[in-house]
PASE-596305 format. One record per residue: residue in three letters; x, y, z of N, C-alpha, C in turn. Coordinates in nm, 2 decimals, decimal comma, padded with zeros to 4 digits. Example, Ala and Ser with C-alpha at 12.3 -4.5 7.8 and 13.67 -1.06 7.14 Angstrom:
residues 2
rest;nc1;nc2;nc3;cac1;cac2;cac3;cc1;cc2;cc3
ALA;01,32;-00,57;00,78;01,23;-00,45;00,78;01,32;-00,33;00,78;
SER;01,28;-00,22;00,71;01,37;-00,11;00,71;01,29;00,00;00,79;
***
This chain:
residues 143
rest;nc1;nc2;nc3;cac1;cac2;cac3;cc1;cc2;cc3
MET;00,79;04,56;01,06;00,82;04,53;00,92;00,81;04,65;00,84;
ARG;00,91;04,68;00,76;00,90;04,80;00,67;00,84;04,76;00,54;
THR;00,76;04,85;00,49;00,69;04,83;00,36;00,78;04,88;00,24;
ILE;00,74;04,84;00,12;00,82;04,89;00,00;00,82;05,04;00,00;
PHE;00,71;05,10;00,05;00,70;05,25;00,04;00,80;05,32;00,14;
GLU;00,84;05,25;00,24;00,93;05,30;00,34;01,08;05,29;00,28;
ARG;01,10;05,19;00,19;01,23;05,17;00,14;01,26;05,25;00,02;
ARG;01,15;05,28;-00,06;01,17;05,35;-00,19;01,13;05,50;-00,16;
PRO;01,20;05,59;-00,23;01,15;05,73;-00,23;01,01;05,74;-00,28;
LEU;00,94;05,85;-00,24;00,81;05,88;-00,30;00,83;06,00;-00,39;
VAL;00,77;06,00;-00,51;00,76;06,12;-00,59;00,62;06,16;-00,59;
LEU;00,59;06,28;-00,56;00,45;06,33;-00,56;00,41;06,39;-00,69;
ASP;00,30;06,35;-00,74;00,24;06,42;-00,86;00,21;06,56;-00,82;
THR;00,20;06,65;-00,92;00,18;06,79;-00,89;00,06;06,82;-00,80;
HIS;-00,05;06,76;-00,83;-00,17;06,78;-00,76;-00,16;06,73;-00,61;
VAL;-00,09;06,62;-00,59;-00,07;06,57;-00,46;00,02;06,66;-00,38;
TRP;00,12;06,72;-00,44;00,21;06,81;-00,37;00,14;06,94;-00,33;
ILE;00,05;06,99;-00,42;-00,03;07,11;-00,39;-00,12;07,08;-00,27;
TRP;-00,19;06,96;-00,27;-00,28;06,92;-00,16;-00,20;06,92;-00,03;
LEU;-00,08;06,86;-00,04;00,00;06,84;00,08;00,03;06,98;00,14;
VAL;00,08;07,07;00,06;00,13;07,20;00,10;00,01;07,28;00,15;
GLN;-00,10;07,27;00,08;-00,22;07,35;00,12;-00,30;07,29;00,23;
GLY;-00,27;07,17;00,27;-00,34;07,10;00,38;-00,48;07,06;00,33;
ASP;-00,49;07,03;00,20;-00,62;06,99;00,14;-00,67;06,86;00,20;
PRO;-00,79;06,85;00,25;-00,84;06,73;00,31;-00,86;06,62;00,20;
THR;-00,85;06,65;00,07;-00,86;06,55;-00,03;-00,75;06,44;-00,01;
LEU;-00,64;06,48;00,05;-00,53;06,39;00,07;-00,57;06,30;00,19;
ALA;-00,58;06,17;00,17;-00,62;06,08;00,28;-00,52;06,09;00,40;
PRO;-00,57;06,07;00,52;-00,47;06,07;00,63;-00,36;05,96;00,62;
ALA;-00,40;05,85;00,57;-00,30;05,74;00,56;-00,19;05,78;00,45;
THR;-00,23;05,85;00,35;-00,14;05,89;00,25;-00,05;06,00;00,30;
ARG;-00,11;06,09;00,38;-00,04;06,20;00,44;00,07;06,15;00,54;
ASP;00,03;06,04;00,61;00,13;05,98;00,70;00,24;05,91;00,62;
LEU;00,21;05,85;00,51;00,31;05,79;00,43;00,41;05,90;00,38;
ILE;00,35;06,01;00,33;00,43;06,12;00,28;00,52;06,18;00,39;
ARG;00,46;06,20;00,51;00,54;06,25;00,62;00,65;06,16;00,66;
ALA;00,63;06,03;00,66;00,74;05,94;00,69;00,85;05,95;00,58;
ALA;00,81;05,96;00,46;00,91;05,98;00,35;00,99;06,11;00,37;
ALA;00,92;06,21;00,40;00,99;06,34;00,42;01,09;06,33;00,54;
ASN;01,05;06,26;00,65;01,13;06,25;00,77;01,26;06,17;00,74;
THR;01,26;06,09;00,64;01,38;06,01;00,60;01,45;06,06;00,48;
GLY;01,41;06,18;00,43;01,48;06,24;00,31;01,44;06,17;00,18;
ASN;01,33;06,10;00,18;01,28;06,02;00,07;01,16;06,08;00,00;
LEU;01,13;06,21;00,02;01,02;06,27;-00,05;01,07;06,35;-00,16;
ARG;01,02;06,33;-00,28;01,07;06,40;-00,40;00,96;06,46;-00,48;
ILE;00,99;06,56;-00,56;00,91;06,61;-00,67;01,00;06,63;-00,79;
SER;00,94;06,62;-00,90;01,01;06,64;-01,03;01,03;06,79;-01,04;
ALA;01,13;06,84;-01,10;01,15;06,98;-01,13;01,04;07,04;-01,21;
ILE;00,98;06,95;-01,30;00,87;07,00;-01,38;00,75;07,03;-01,30;
THR;00,74;06,98;-01,18;00,62;07,01;-01,09;00,63;07,16;-01,06;
LEU;00,74;07,22;-01,03;00,75;07,36;-01,01;00,70;07,44;-01,13;
TRP;00,74;07,40;-01,24;00,69;07,47;-01,37;00,54;07,45;-01,38;
GLU;00,49;07,33;-01,35;00,35;07,31;-01,37;00,27;07,40;-01,27;
VAL;00,31;07,41;-01,14;00,25;07,50;-01,05;00,25;07,64;-01,10;
ALA;00,36;07,69;-01,14;00,37;07,83;-01,19;00,28;07,85;-01,31;
LEU;00,27;07,75;-01,40;00,18;07,76;-01,52;00,03;07,76;-01,47;
LEU;-00,01;07,67;-01,38;-00,14;07,67;-01,33;-00,18;07,80;-01,26;
ALA;-00,09;07,86;-01,18;-00,11;07,98;-01,11;-00,13;08,10;-01,21;
SER;-00,04;08,10;-01,32;-00,05;08,21;-01,42;-00,18;08,20;-01,50;
ARG;-00,24;08,08;-01,51;-00,37;08,07;-01,58;-00,49;08,07;-01,49;
ASN;-00,46;08,11;-01,36;-00,57;08,12;-01,26;-00,64;07,99;-01,24;
ARG;-00,57;07,87;-01,26;-00,63;07,74;-01,24;-00,61;07,69;-01,09;
ILE;-00,52;07,76;-01,02;-00,50;07,73;-00,88;-00,48;07,87;-00,81;
GLU;-00,51;07,88;-00,69;-00,49;08,00;-00,61;-00,38;07,97;-00,50;
LEU;-00,27;08,04;-00,51;-00,16;08,02;-00,42;-00,17;08,11;-00,30;
GLY;-00,24;08,22;-00,31;-00,25;08,31;-00,19;-00,13;08,41;-00,18;
GLU;-00,03;08,40;-00,27;00,08;08,49;-00,27;00,15;08,47;-00,40;
GLN;00,25;08,55;-00,43;00,33;08,54;-00,55;00,39;08,40;-00,57;
THR;00,40;08,36;-00,69;00,44;08,23;-00,73;00,58;08,19;-00,67;
LEU;00,68;08,27;-00,69;00,82;08,23;-00,64;00,82;08,21;-00,49;
PRO;00,77;08,31;-00,41;00,78;08,28;-00,27;00,70;08,16;-00,23;
TRP;00,58;08,14;-00,29;00,50;08,02;-00,26;00,58;07,89;-00,29;
LEU;00,65;07,89;-00,41;00,72;07,77;-00,44;00,84;07,74;-00,34;
GLU;00,91;07,85;-00,31;01,03;07,83;-00,22;00,98;07,79;-00,08;
ASP;00,87;07,85;-00,03;00,82;07,81;00,10;00,76;07,67;00,09;
ALA;00,69;07,63;-00,02;00,63;07,50;-00,03;00,74;07,39;-00,03;
VAL;00,85;07,41;-00,10;00,96;07,31;-00,10;01,01;07,30;00,04;
ALA;01,04;07,41;00,11;01,10;07,40;00,24;01,00;07,34;00,34;
ARG;00,88;07,38;00,34;00,78;07,32;00,44;00,75;07,18;00,42;
SER;00,74;07,13;00,29;00,70;07,00;00,27;00,82;06,90;00,28;
GLY;00,94;06,94;00,29;01,05;06,85;00,31;01,08;06,78;00,18;
THR;01,05;06,83;00,07;01,08;06,76;-00,06;01,22;06,79;-00,11;
VAL;01,27;06,69;-00,19;01,39;06,71;-00,26;01,35;06,72;-00,41;
ILE;01,40;06,82;-00,48;01,36;06,84;-00,62;01,46;06,76;-00,71;
GLU;01,39;06,66;-00,78;01,47;06,58;-00,88;01,49;06,67;-01,00;
PRO;01,61;06,68;-01,05;01,63;06,77;-01,16;01,59;06,71;-01,29;
LEU;01,57;06,80;-01,39;01,54;06,76;-01,53;01,68;06,73;-01,59;
THR;01,71;06,61;-01,60;01,84;06,57;-01,66;01,82;06,53;-01,80;
PRO;01,93;06,52;-01,88;01,92;06,46;-02,01;01,86;06,32;-02,01;
ARG;01,89;06,24;-01,91;01,83;06,11;-01,90;01,68;06,11;-01,88;
VAL;01,63;06,20;-01,79;01,49;06,22;-01,77;01,42;06,26;-01,90;
ALA;01,48;06,36;-01,97;01,42;06,41;-02,09;01,41;06,30;-02,20;
ALA;01,51;06,22;-02,21;01,51;06,11;-02,31;01,41;06,01;-02,27;
GLU;01,41;05,97;-02,14;01,31;05,87;-02,09;01,17;05,91;-02,11;
SER;01,14;06,04;-02,10;01,00;06,09;-02,10;00,94;06,07;-02,24;
TYR;01,03;06,05;-02,34;00,98;06,02;-02,48;01,01;05,88;-02,52;
GLN;01,06;05,80;-02,43;01,09;05,66;-02,46;01,01;05,57;-02,37;
LEU;00,90;05,62;-02,31;00,82;05,54;-02,21;00,76;05,42;-02,29;
PRO;00,76;05,30;-02,22;00,71;05,18;-02,29;00,56;05,20;-02,31;
ASN;00,51;05,13;-02,41;00,37;05,13;-02,45;00,32;05,27;-02,46;
PRO;00,20;05,29;-02,52;00,15;05,42;-02,53;00,13;05,49;-02,40;
PHE;00,17;05,62;-02,40;00,14;05,71;-02,29;00,10;05,84;-02,34;
HIS;00,01;05,91;-02,27;-00,05;06,03;-02,33;00,06;06,14;-02,34;
ARG;00,02;06,25;-02,41;00,12;06,35;-02,45;00,15;06,46;-02,35;
ASP;00,08;06,46;-02,24;00,10;06,57;-02,14;00,25;06,57;-02,09;
LEU;00,31;06,68;-02,12;00,46;06,70;-02,09;00,49;06,68;-01,94;
ALA;00,41;06,74;-01,86;00,44;06,73;-01,71;00,43;06,58;-01,67;
ASP;00,32;06,52;-01,71;00,30;06,38;-01,67;00,41;06,29;-01,72;
ARG;00,46;06,31;-01,84;00,57;06,23;-01,90;00,70;06,25;-01,82;
MET;00,73;06,38;-01,78;00,85;06,40;-01,70;00,84;06,34;-01,56;
ILE;00,72;06,35;-01,50;00,70;06,30;-01,36;00,71;06,15;-01,36;
VAL;00,65;06,08;-01,46;00,66;05,94;-01,47;00,81;05,90;-01,50;
ALA;00,87;05,97;-01,59;01,01;05,93;-01,63;01,10;05,95;-01,50;
THR;01,08;06,06;-01,43;01,15;06,08;-01,30;01,13;05,96;-01,21;
SER;01,01;05,92;-01,19;00,97;05,82;-01,10;01,04;05,69;-01,14;
ARG;01,04;05,66;-01,27;01,10;05,54;-01,32;01,25;05,54;-01,29;
LEU;01,32;05,65;-01,31;01,46;05,66;-01,30;01,52;05,67;-01,16;
VAL;01,44;05,72;-01,07;01,50;05,74;-00,93;01,55;05,61;-00,87;
PRO;01,48;05,50;-00,87;01,34;05,47;-00,89;01,26;05,50;-00,76;
ALA;01,14;05,53;-00,78;01,05;05,57;-00,67;00,91;05,53;-00,69;
THR;00,83;05,54;-00,59;00,68;05,52;-00,60;00,62;05,65;-00,62;
LEU;00,54;05,66;-00,73;00,47;05,78;-00,76;00,34;05,79;-00,69;
VAL;00,31;05,90;-00,62;00,18;05,91;-00,55;00,09;06,01;-00,64;
THR;-00,02;05,96;-00,68;-00,10;06,03;-00,78;-00,25;05,99;-00,77;
CYS;-00,34;06,08;-00,82;-00,48;06,04;-00,84;-00,51;06,05;-00,99;
ASP;-00,41;06,06;-01,07;-00,43;06,07;-01,21;-00,46;05,93;-01,27;
GLY;-00,58;05,92;-01,32;-00,63;05,79;-01,37;-00,54;05,73;-01,48;
PRO;-00,51;05,80;-01,58;-00,42;05,74;-01,68;-00,28;05,70;-01,63;
ILE;-00,23;05,77;-01,53;-00,10;05,73;-01,48;-00,12;05,60;-01,39;
LEU;-00,23;05,59;-01,32;-00,25;05,47;-01,24;-00,28;05,35;-01,33;
ASP;-00,35;05,37;-01,44;-00,37;05,27;-01,54;-00,23;05,22;-01,60;
TYR;-00,14;05,32;-01,62;-00,01;05,29;-01,67;00,07;05,20;-01,57;
ALA;00,05;05,24;-01,45;00,12;05,17;-01,34;00,06;05,02;-01,33;
ALA;-00,07;05,01;-01,35;-00,13;04,88;-01,34;-00,08;04,79;-01,45;
ARG;-00,03;04,85;-01,56;00,03;04,77;-01,67;00,18;04,74;-01,64;
GLY;00,23;04,78;-01,53;00,36;04,75;-01,48;00,47;04,84;-01,53;
HIS;00,44;04,96;-01,58;00,54;05,05;-01,64;00,60;05,16;-01,54;
VAL;00,53;05,18;-01,43;00,58;05,27;-01,32;00,52;05,22;-01,19;
ASN;00,59;05,24;-01,09;00,54;05,20;-00,95;00,46;05,32;-00,90;
ALA;00,33;05,30;-00,88;00,25;05,41;-00,84;00,14;05,37;-00,74;
ILE;00,10;05,46;-00,66;-00,01;05,43;-00,57;-00,11;05,55;-00,57;
ALA;-00,24;05,52;-00,55;-00,34;05,63;-00,55;-00,33;05,70;-00,42;
ALA;-00,33;05,84;-00,43;-00,33;05,92;-00,31;-00,45;05,91;-00,23;
***
């Protein structure tokens, strides 16, 4: 029997994508298996804003990539099997029309909007996003 997560694409939050690419053990084996299954069926996604957020975090020395940002991003997309969901006018508008209060973080708004519009299941450890999902505004699971 297939689960909802096998039928819907997965969108990875930025930190989850970084953990995946860097082989961080923070990512639970069951979550890693779910992500791998999505990648194998072409259903693994990241928002275009995730690329920007990784570049921003690297430029501020908040994450260590081990190489220059552009080659890391290109390699990470290829190795992880992710499809980049573009920043469309629809995503931009949705990011500021999210139901109920949502915090001001630009990247989080774009990732949630992307997840809602694909539609996909968002994989995250972000507490406010998981709370938002619990209120029924986005489909999300804890990584």
